[in-house]
Backbone as numpy.savetxt, mean C-alpha at the origin, in Angstrom:
# Nx Ny Nz CAx CAy CAz Cx Cy Cz
12.45 1.11 13.13 11.63 2.31 13.13 12.49 3.56 13.13
13.67 3.51 13.77 14.54 4.68 13.75 14.97 5.01 12.33
15.31 3.97 11.57 15.72 4.21 10.18 14.54 4.69 9.34
13.36 4.14 9.59 12.17 4.56 8.85 11.91 6.04 9.11
11.93 6.42 10.38 11.66 7.82 10.72 12.71 8.75 10.12
13.97 8.30 10.11 15.02 9.13 9.51 14.76 9.33 8.02
14.33 8.27 7.34 14.03 8.40 5.91 12.82 9.29 5.69
11.81 9.18 6.54 10.61 9.97 6.36 10.85 11.45 6.64
11.91 11.78 7.37 12.24 13.18 7.55 12.60 13.85 6.23
13.00 13.07 5.24 13.34 13.61 3.92 12.13 13.68 3.00
10.97 13.21 3.48 9.79 13.13 2.62 9.35 14.49 2.06
9.32 15.57 2.85 8.92 16.86 2.26 9.82 17.29 1.10
11.13 17.10 1.26 12.05 17.44 0.17 11.84 16.50 -1.02
11.55 15.23 -0.73 11.27 14.28 -1.80 10.05 14.72 -2.61
9.01 15.18 -1.93 7.80 15.65 -2.63 8.11 16.88 -3.48
8.90 17.79 -2.96 9.24 18.99 -3.74 10.08 18.63 -4.96
10.94 17.64 -4.81 11.86 17.29 -5.90 11.19 16.43 -6.96
10.35 15.50 -6.56 9.78 14.53 -7.50 8.33 14.83 -7.87
7.64 15.65 -7.06 6.23 15.90 -7.32 5.32 14.79 -6.87
5.81 13.90 -6.01 4.98 12.82 -5.46 5.44 12.49 -4.04
4.59 11.86 -3.25 4.99 11.48 -1.89 6.07 10.40 -1.92
6.80 10.30 -0.82 7.72 9.19 -0.63 6.90 7.95 -0.35
7.13 6.87 -1.09 6.30 5.68 -1.03 7.04 4.54 -0.33
6.42 4.03 0.74 6.93 2.86 1.44 6.01 1.69 1.13
6.57 0.63 0.56 5.81 -0.59 0.31 6.06 -1.55 1.45
5.01 -1.93 2.17 5.16 -2.81 3.32 4.08 -3.89 3.29
4.51 -5.14 3.35 3.55 -6.24 3.34 4.21 -7.47 3.93
3.40 -8.49 4.20 3.88 -9.76 4.73 3.64 -10.86 3.71
4.57 -11.81 3.65 4.42 -12.94 2.74 4.95 -14.19 3.42
4.60 -15.34 2.85 5.13 -16.61 3.32 6.52 -16.84 2.74
7.16 -17.92 3.14 8.49 -18.25 2.60 8.46 -18.44 1.10
7.35 -18.95 0.58 7.26 -19.19 -0.85 6.62 -18.04 -1.61
6.56 -16.86 -0.99 6.10 -15.67 -1.70 4.61 -15.53 -1.84
3.83 -16.19 -0.98 2.38 -16.10 -1.03 1.87 -15.05 -0.06
0.81 -14.34 -0.48 0.18 -13.34 0.37 -1.13 -13.87 0.94
-1.67 -14.92 0.33 -2.90 -15.57 0.78 -2.93 -16.97 0.18
-3.81 -17.83 0.71 -3.87 -19.18 0.15 -4.72 -19.24 -1.11
-5.62 -18.24 -1.27 -6.42 -18.14 -2.49 -6.94 -16.71 -2.61
-7.25 -16.24 -3.81 -7.75 -14.87 -3.97 -9.03 -14.64 -3.18
-9.11 -13.47 -2.55 -10.31 -13.07 -1.82 -10.47 -13.71 -0.47
-9.47 -14.48 -0.04 -9.56 -15.14 1.26 -8.42 -14.65 2.14
-8.70 -13.87 3.20 -7.63 -13.30 4.02 -6.85 -14.38 4.76
-5.56 -14.12 4.96 -4.68 -15.03 5.67 -3.74 -14.22 6.53
-3.76 -14.44 7.83 -2.87 -13.75 8.75 -1.50 -14.40 8.70
-0.49 -13.64 8.33 0.87 -14.15 8.22 1.79 -13.60 9.31
1.65 -12.33 9.64 2.56 -11.70 10.59 2.29 -12.16 12.01
3.38 -12.31 12.78 3.27 -12.58 14.20 2.96 -11.29 14.97
2.83 -11.41 16.29 2.45 -10.27 17.12 3.44 -9.12 17.01
4.74 -9.41 17.10 5.73 -8.33 17.06 5.76 -7.66 15.69
5.58 -8.44 14.65 5.56 -7.86 13.30 4.34 -6.97 13.11
3.21 -7.36 13.71 2.01 -6.53 13.63 2.22 -5.21 14.35
2.92 -5.24 15.48 3.22 -4.00 16.19 4.08 -3.09 15.30
5.05 -3.69 14.61 5.87 -2.91 13.68 5.00 -2.28 12.59
4.05 -3.05 12.05 3.17 -2.53 11.00 2.40 -1.32 11.49
1.90 -1.38 12.72 1.15 -0.25 13.25 2.08 0.94 13.53
3.31 0.66 13.90 4.28 1.75 14.03 4.55 2.42 12.70
4.63 1.63 11.64 4.82 2.19 10.30 3.62 3.04 9.90
2.42 2.53 10.19 1.23 3.31 9.87 1.25 4.67 10.56
1.61 4.68 11.83 1.58 5.94 12.58 2.64 6.92 12.08
3.66 6.42 11.37 4.74 7.28 10.88 4.46 7.87 9.51
3.43 7.37 8.82 3.10 7.85 7.48 1.83 8.70 7.51
1.73 9.61 6.56 0.58 10.50 6.50 -0.64 9.83 5.88
-0.42 8.86 5.00 -1.54 8.17 4.34 -1.17 6.71 4.14
-2.19 5.87 3.99 -2.01 4.45 3.74 -2.92 4.04 2.60
-2.41 3.22 1.69 -3.14 2.88 0.47 -3.28 1.37 0.33
-4.49 0.93 -0.05 -4.75 -0.45 -0.44 -5.68 -0.43 -1.64
-5.79 -1.59 -2.29 -6.72 -1.73 -3.39 -8.08 -2.19 -2.90
-9.07 -2.08 -3.76 -10.43 -2.45 -3.39 -10.52 -3.95 -3.08
-9.67 -4.76 -3.68 -9.68 -6.19 -3.38 -9.40 -6.47 -1.92
-8.49 -5.71 -1.33 -8.18 -5.87 0.09 -9.36 -5.45 0.95
-10.05 -4.39 0.54 -11.22 -3.94 1.30 -12.31 -5.01 1.27
-12.57 -5.58 0.11 -13.63 -6.57 -0.03 -13.28 -7.88 0.68
-12.00 -8.25 0.70 -11.60 -9.52 1.30 -11.42 -9.42 2.81
-10.80 -8.32 3.28 -10.41 -8.22 4.69 -11.27 -7.27 5.51
-11.96 -6.33 4.85 -12.69 -5.27 5.54 -11.81 -4.62 6.61
-10.64 -4.09 6.23 -9.69 -3.57 7.22 -10.10 -2.21 7.76
-9.47 -1.85 8.87 -9.65 -0.51 9.44 -8.51 0.43 9.03
-7.32 -0.12 8.82 -6.15 0.65 8.39 -5.79 1.76 9.36
-6.15 1.59 10.63 -5.82 2.60 11.63 -4.69 2.11 12.52
-4.36 2.89 13.53 -3.29 2.56 14.48 -3.92 2.14 15.79
-3.64 0.91 16.21 -4.21 0.38 17.45 -3.17 -0.18 18.41
-2.09 -0.75 17.88 -1.14 -1.47 18.72 -0.01 -0.60 19.25
0.08 0.63 18.78 1.05 1.60 19.30 0.34 2.93 19.47
0.96 3.85 20.15 0.40 5.19 20.25 0.79 5.98 19.00
-0.10 6.84 18.56 0.18 7.64 17.37 -1.08 7.89 16.58
-0.96 8.76 15.59 -2.09 9.13 14.75 -2.30 8.10 13.64
-3.54 7.87 13.29 -3.85 6.98 12.17 -3.67 7.73 10.86
-3.17 7.04 9.83 -2.97 7.70 8.53 -4.29 7.85 7.78
-4.26 8.71 6.76 -5.41 8.90 5.90 -5.58 7.68 4.98
-6.73 6.97 5.03 -6.91 5.82 4.14 -7.17 6.26 2.69
-6.48 5.62 1.76 -6.66 5.86 0.33 -6.94 4.51 -0.32
-8.06 4.42 -1.04 -8.47 3.16 -1.65 -8.48 3.32 -3.16
-7.78 2.43 -3.87 -7.81 2.42 -5.34 -8.96 1.52 -5.77
-9.94 2.11 -6.44 -11.19 1.40 -6.75 -11.68 1.84 -8.13
-11.21 1.19 -9.17 -11.49 1.62 -10.54 -12.98 1.62 -10.88
-13.75 0.69 -10.29 -15.16 0.55 -10.64 -16.10 0.92 -9.51
-15.59 1.58 -8.49 -16.39 2.02 -7.35 -17.20 0.86 -6.74
-16.49 -0.18 -6.36 -17.11 -1.32 -5.70 -17.07 -1.22 -4.19
-16.61 -0.10 -3.68 -16.46 0.10 -2.23 -17.79 -0.16 -1.53
-17.83 -1.06 -0.53 -19.11 -1.46 0.08 -19.57 -0.51 1.17
-20.89 -0.35 1.34 -21.42 0.55 2.38 -21.20 0.04 3.79
-20.84 -1.25 3.94 -20.62 -1.81 5.28 -19.15 -1.72 5.72
-18.29 -1.11 4.92 -16.85 -1.11 5.20 -16.53 -0.47 6.54
-15.61 -1.09 7.26 -15.16 -0.52 8.53 -14.52 0.85 8.35
-13.98 1.10 7.17 -13.31 2.38 6.91 -14.27 3.56 6.98
-15.57 3.31 6.88 -16.55 4.39 6.99 -16.89 4.70 8.44
-16.38 3.88 9.37 -16.65 4.09 10.80 -15.35 4.17 11.58
-14.37 4.79 10.96 -13.01 4.74 11.48 -12.50 6.08 12.00
-13.30 7.12 11.90 -12.84 8.43 12.34 -12.28 9.29 11.22
-11.65 8.68 10.21 -11.13 9.41 9.06 -11.79 8.83 7.81
-12.59 9.63 7.15 -13.30 9.16 5.96 -12.30 8.79 4.87
-12.51 7.66 4.19 -11.55 7.24 3.16 -11.62 8.10 1.91
-10.48 8.21 1.25 -10.43 8.79 -0.08 -10.46 7.62 -1.07
-11.45 7.61 -1.94 -11.62 6.52 -2.90 -11.23 7.05 -4.27
-10.18 6.47 -4.84 -9.64 6.95 -6.11 -10.15 6.04 -7.22
-10.78 6.64 -8.22 -11.40 5.86 -9.29 -11.09 6.48 -10.65
-11.56 5.83 -11.70 -11.35 6.32 -13.06 -12.38 7.39 -13.41
-12.07 8.18 -14.43 -12.96 9.25 -14.86 -14.31 8.72 -15.35
-14.34 7.48 -15.84 -15.57 6.93 -16.38 -16.41 6.16 -15.38
-16.05 6.20 -14.11 -16.80 5.44 -13.10 -18.22 5.99 -12.95
-19.12 5.14 -12.47 -20.53 5.47 -12.36 -20.77 6.67 -11.43
-21.50 7.69 -11.93 -21.74 8.91 -11.16 -22.70 8.67 -9.99
-23.72 7.85 -10.22 -24.66 7.58 -9.14 -23.99 6.84 -7.99
-23.08 5.94 -8.34 -22.34 5.22 -7.30 -21.46 6.19 -6.52
-20.88 7.16 -7.21 -20.08 8.16 -6.52 -20.93 8.95 -5.53
-22.11 9.37 -5.95 -22.99 10.13 -5.07 -23.37 9.32 -3.83
-23.61 8.03 -4.02 -23.97 7.17 -2.89 -22.82 7.05 -1.91
-21.61 6.92 -2.42 -20.45 6.81 -1.54 -20.18 8.12 -0.82
-20.33 9.23 -1.51 -20.10 10.53 -0.88 -21.15 10.81 0.19
-22.33 10.24 0.03 -23.37 10.40 1.05 -22.99 9.70 2.36
-22.12 8.69 2.27 -21.66 7.99 3.47 -20.49 8.70 4.14
-19.96 9.74 3.51 -18.84 10.48 4.07 -17.52 10.27 3.35
-17.48 9.34 2.40 -16.25 9.10 1.64 -15.99 10.23 0.65
-14.75 10.40 0.29 -14.37 11.37 -0.74 -13.93 10.61 -1.98
-14.52 10.91 -3.12 -14.20 10.22 -4.37 -13.34 11.14 -5.23
-12.22 10.60 -5.68 -11.27 11.34 -6.51 -11.18 10.65 -7.86
-11.48 11.37 -8.93 -11.43 10.79 -10.28 -10.11 11.15 -10.95
-9.51 10.12 -11.59 -8.23 10.30 -12.26 -8.25 9.57 -13.61
-7.33 9.90 -14.50 -7.26 9.19 -15.78 -6.96 7.72 -15.57
-7.39 6.91 -16.54 -7.15 5.46 -16.48 -5.92 5.09 -17.30
-5.28 4.02 -16.90 -4.17 3.44 -17.65 -4.46 1.95 -17.81
-4.78 1.53 -19.04 -5.17 0.14 -19.30 -6.37 -0.28 -18.45
-7.31 0.64 -18.29 -8.52 0.35 -17.55 -8.41 0.50 -16.05
-7.20 0.77 -15.55 -6.97 0.90 -14.11 -6.56 2.33 -13.78
-6.64 2.68 -12.51 -6.23 4.01 -12.08 -4.74 4.20 -12.39
-4.40 5.33 -12.99 -3.01 5.65 -13.30 -2.31 6.00 -11.99
-1.36 5.15 -11.55 -0.73 5.34 -10.25 0.16 6.59 -10.21
0.81 6.90 -11.31 1.64 8.11 -11.33 0.77 9.35 -11.16
-0.38 9.37 -11.83 -1.31 10.49 -11.67 -1.86 10.54 -10.25
-2.09 9.37 -9.66 -2.57 9.31 -8.28 -1.56 9.93 -7.32
-0.29 9.56 -7.45 0.73 10.11 -6.55 0.88 11.61 -6.75
0.78 12.05 -8.00 0.86 13.49 -8.27 -0.28 14.23 -7.59
-1.49 13.66 -7.65 -2.64 14.29 -7.00 -2.47 14.32 -5.47
-1.98 13.23 -4.89 -1.77 13.19 -3.45 -0.74 14.23 -3.01
0.29 14.43 -3.84 1.28 15.46 -3.53 0.65 16.85 -3.59
-0.21 17.08 -4.59 -0.91 18.36 -4.70 -1.81 18.61 -3.49
-2.29 17.51 -2.88 -3.15 17.61 -1.71 -2.34 17.74 -0.42
-1.01 17.79 -0.55 -0.16 18.07 0.59 0.44 16.87 1.29
0.28 15.68 0.75 0.81 14.49 1.40 2.28 14.30 1.05
3.10 14.07 2.08 4.53 13.86 1.89 4.91 12.38 1.88
4.15 11.54 2.58 4.52 10.13 2.71 3.29 9.25 2.56
3.51 8.09 1.92 2.43 7.15 1.66 2.93 5.74 1.92
2.15 4.97 2.68 2.45 3.57 2.95 1.50 2.72 2.12
2.04 1.82 1.31 1.24 0.93 0.48 1.27 -0.45 1.10
0.08 -1.00 1.42 0.01 -2.29 2.11 -0.46 -3.43 1.22
-1.17 -3.19 0.15 -1.64 -4.32 -0.65 -2.93 -4.00 -1.37
-3.49 -5.02 -2.01 -3.05 -6.42 -2.07 -2.09 -6.68 -3.22
-2.14 -7.92 -3.72 -1.15 -8.38 -4.68 -1.12 -7.53 -5.95
-2.27 -7.18 -6.50 -2.30 -6.40 -7.74 -1.72 -5.01 -7.52
-2.04 -4.39 -6.39 -1.51 -3.06 -6.08 0.00 -3.13 -5.89
0.48 -4.12 -5.15 1.91 -4.26 -4.90 2.65 -4.43 -6.23
2.16 -5.32 -7.07 2.79 -5.55 -8.37 2.77 -4.29 -9.23
1.64 -3.57 -9.22 1.51 -2.37 -10.06 2.48 -1.28 -9.62
2.63 -1.06 -8.31 3.57 -0.05 -7.83 5.01 -0.43 -8.18
5.34 -1.72 -8.05 6.70 -2.14 -8.41 6.93 -2.05 -9.91
5.95 -2.49 -10.70 6.10 -2.43 -12.16 6.23 -1.00 -12.65
5.58 -0.06 -11.96 5.64 1.36 -12.34 6.86 2.06 -11.76
7.66 1.34 -10.97 8.86 1.91 -10.34 8.53 3.13 -9.49
7.48 3.00 -8.70 7.02 4.11 -7.88 7.22 3.83 -6.39
8.14 2.93 -6.07 8.42 2.56 -4.68 9.79 3.09 -4.28
9.86 3.74 -3.11 11.11 4.31 -2.63 11.79 3.45 -1.57
11.01 2.73 -0.79 11.59 1.80 0.16 10.62 0.64 0.38
11.18 -0.53 0.68 10.41 -1.75 0.89 10.68 -2.27 2.29
9.61 -2.61 3.00 9.72 -3.26 4.30 8.91 -4.54 4.22
9.60 -5.66 4.19 8.98 -6.95 3.91 9.08 -7.86 5.13
7.95 -8.40 5.54 7.91 -9.39 6.61 7.76 -10.77 6.00
8.66 -11.67 6.35 8.63 -13.04 5.83 8.28 -13.98 6.98
7.13 -14.63 6.86 6.67 -15.56 7.89 7.15 -16.97 7.55
7.51 -17.77 8.56 8.04 -19.12 8.31 6.95 -20.12 7.98
6.23 -19.85 6.90 5.14 -20.71 6.44 5.33 -21.02 4.96
4.86 -22.19 4.56 4.79 -22.57 3.15 3.32 -22.68 2.79
2.86 -21.77 1.94 1.42 -21.66 1.67 1.05 -22.23 0.31
1.88 -21.94 -0.71 1.55 -22.41 -2.06 0.28 -21.78 -2.59
0.06 -20.52 -2.27 -1.18 -19.87 -2.65 -1.00 -18.73 -3.62
-1.65 -17.60 -3.34 -1.63 -16.43 -4.22 -0.28 -15.75 -4.15
0.43 -15.71 -5.27 1.74 -15.09 -5.32 1.59 -13.58 -5.21
2.42 -12.97 -4.37 2.23 -11.55 -4.09 2.71 -10.67 -5.25
3.80 -11.04 -5.91 4.33 -10.24 -7.01 4.18 -11.03 -8.30
3.50 -10.42 -9.27 3.30 -11.07 -10.57 4.33 -10.50 -11.55
4.01 -10.46 -12.82 4.92 -10.02 -13.86 5.23 -8.53 -13.72
6.52 -8.20 -13.61 6.94 -6.80 -13.49 7.26 -6.17 -14.84
7.18 -6.94 -15.90 7.36 -6.37 -17.23 8.79 -6.09 -17.62
9.75 -6.80 -17.02 11.16 -6.52 -17.32 11.81 -7.63 -18.16
11.01 -8.47 -18.80 11.56 -9.63 -19.49 12.51 -9.24 -20.63
12.22 -8.15 -21.35 13.06 -7.76 -22.47 14.35 -7.09 -21.99
14.24 -6.24 -20.98 15.43 -5.55 -20.48 16.28 -6.44 -19.60
15.69 -7.49 -19.04 16.38 -8.37 -18.11 16.95 -7.59 -16.94
16.24 -6.58 -16.51 16.64 -5.81 -15.34 15.69 -6.13 -14.20
16.23 -6.71 -13.16 15.42 -7.07 -12.03 15.79 -6.16 -10.85
14.84 -5.44 -10.31 15.17 -4.51 -9.23 15.77 -5.23 -8.03
16.86 -4.69 -7.53 17.55 -5.23 -6.37 17.45 -4.22 -5.22
17.27 -4.71 -4.01 17.21 -3.82 -2.86 18.62 -3.50 -2.38
18.87 -2.21 -2.19 20.16 -1.76 -1.65 19.95 -1.22 -0.24
21.06 -0.95 0.45 21.03 -0.46 1.84 20.17 -1.37 2.71
20.40 -2.66 2.59 19.57 -3.64 3.27 19.88 -3.74 4.76
18.84 -3.92 5.55 18.98 -4.31 6.94 17.96 -5.41 7.21
18.32 -6.29 8.15 17.45 -7.41 8.51 17.23 -7.37 10.02
16.06 -7.81 10.43 15.77 -7.91 11.85 14.79 -9.05 12.08
15.03 -9.84 13.12 14.11 -10.90 13.47 13.14 -10.38 14.52
11.85 -10.58 14.26 10.80 -10.21 15.20 9.99 -11.46 15.49
10.17 -12.04 16.68 9.53 -13.31 16.98 10.03 -14.36 16.02
9.13 -15.04 15.32 9.52 -16.04 14.33 9.65 -15.45 12.93
9.31 -14.18 12.77 9.34 -13.54 11.45 10.69 -12.90 11.18
11.03 -12.81 9.90 12.20 -12.06 9.46 11.72 -10.83 8.72
12.18 -9.66 9.14 11.80 -8.41 8.49 13.03 -7.83 7.81
12.89 -7.46 6.55 13.99 -6.80 5.86 13.53 -5.46 5.31
14.47 -4.56 5.22 14.17 -3.21 4.72 15.25 -2.83 3.73
14.87 -2.25 2.61 15.82 -1.80 1.62 15.20 -0.83 0.65
16.03 -0.30 -0.23 15.58 0.68 -1.23 15.79 0.10 -2.61
14.75 0.06 -3.45 14.90 -0.53 -4.78 15.90 0.24 -5.64
16.81 -0.52 -6.24 17.74 0.04 -7.21 17.20 -0.32 -8.60
16.50 0.62 -9.21 15.79 0.32 -10.46 16.71 0.13 -11.63
17.97 0.52 -11.52 18.90 0.34 -12.63 19.79 -0.89 -12.46
19.57 -1.66 -11.41 20.41 -2.83 -11.15 20.21 -3.88 -12.24
């Protein structure tokens, strides 16, 4: 956490220099790279100490982002409970406005920002806004929310730091778009053989595979946590 906080102190300068928030990608996986045993079915991987670390990370970032698949599967709160600190602003990527009216995020104290495509249903937007959510429309890229445009908009809204938690499609999309500044990965000692967390990153022709630099490792209970910064030119 000391190293995380030190890096986040540079976030305002990062936003001024790049026009987007500093992005921390943080998630848990099994030994074989699975995030769940099957799509749409939540699976707890992190141990108690790793979960405390996750909540510490949340409290250190200004906003936290997940995809609509995570909301539908886990119904998360995305707040801070296991440590003292402020909860981050929830940001949900939802291209088709499938955000459910029963979501815990609507009863969490901070209304979620739901980011969707320009062509999303207007009546659905009105219904979500009536529940207190804020809907942000952005251009689409291959039918999905353009992540670069999303980060630019969040920077315009004053956000310096963003924590990305999942799910698999969001994690892969941020990595494929090279929009990740640091990675904090929890590896649980389980063999799941399920949903692979990282899919095709699109580097087959260049044969360039991102490598993490400035690595540190720490054991938390039975979990191994590693932290590093992607070297996109490696």
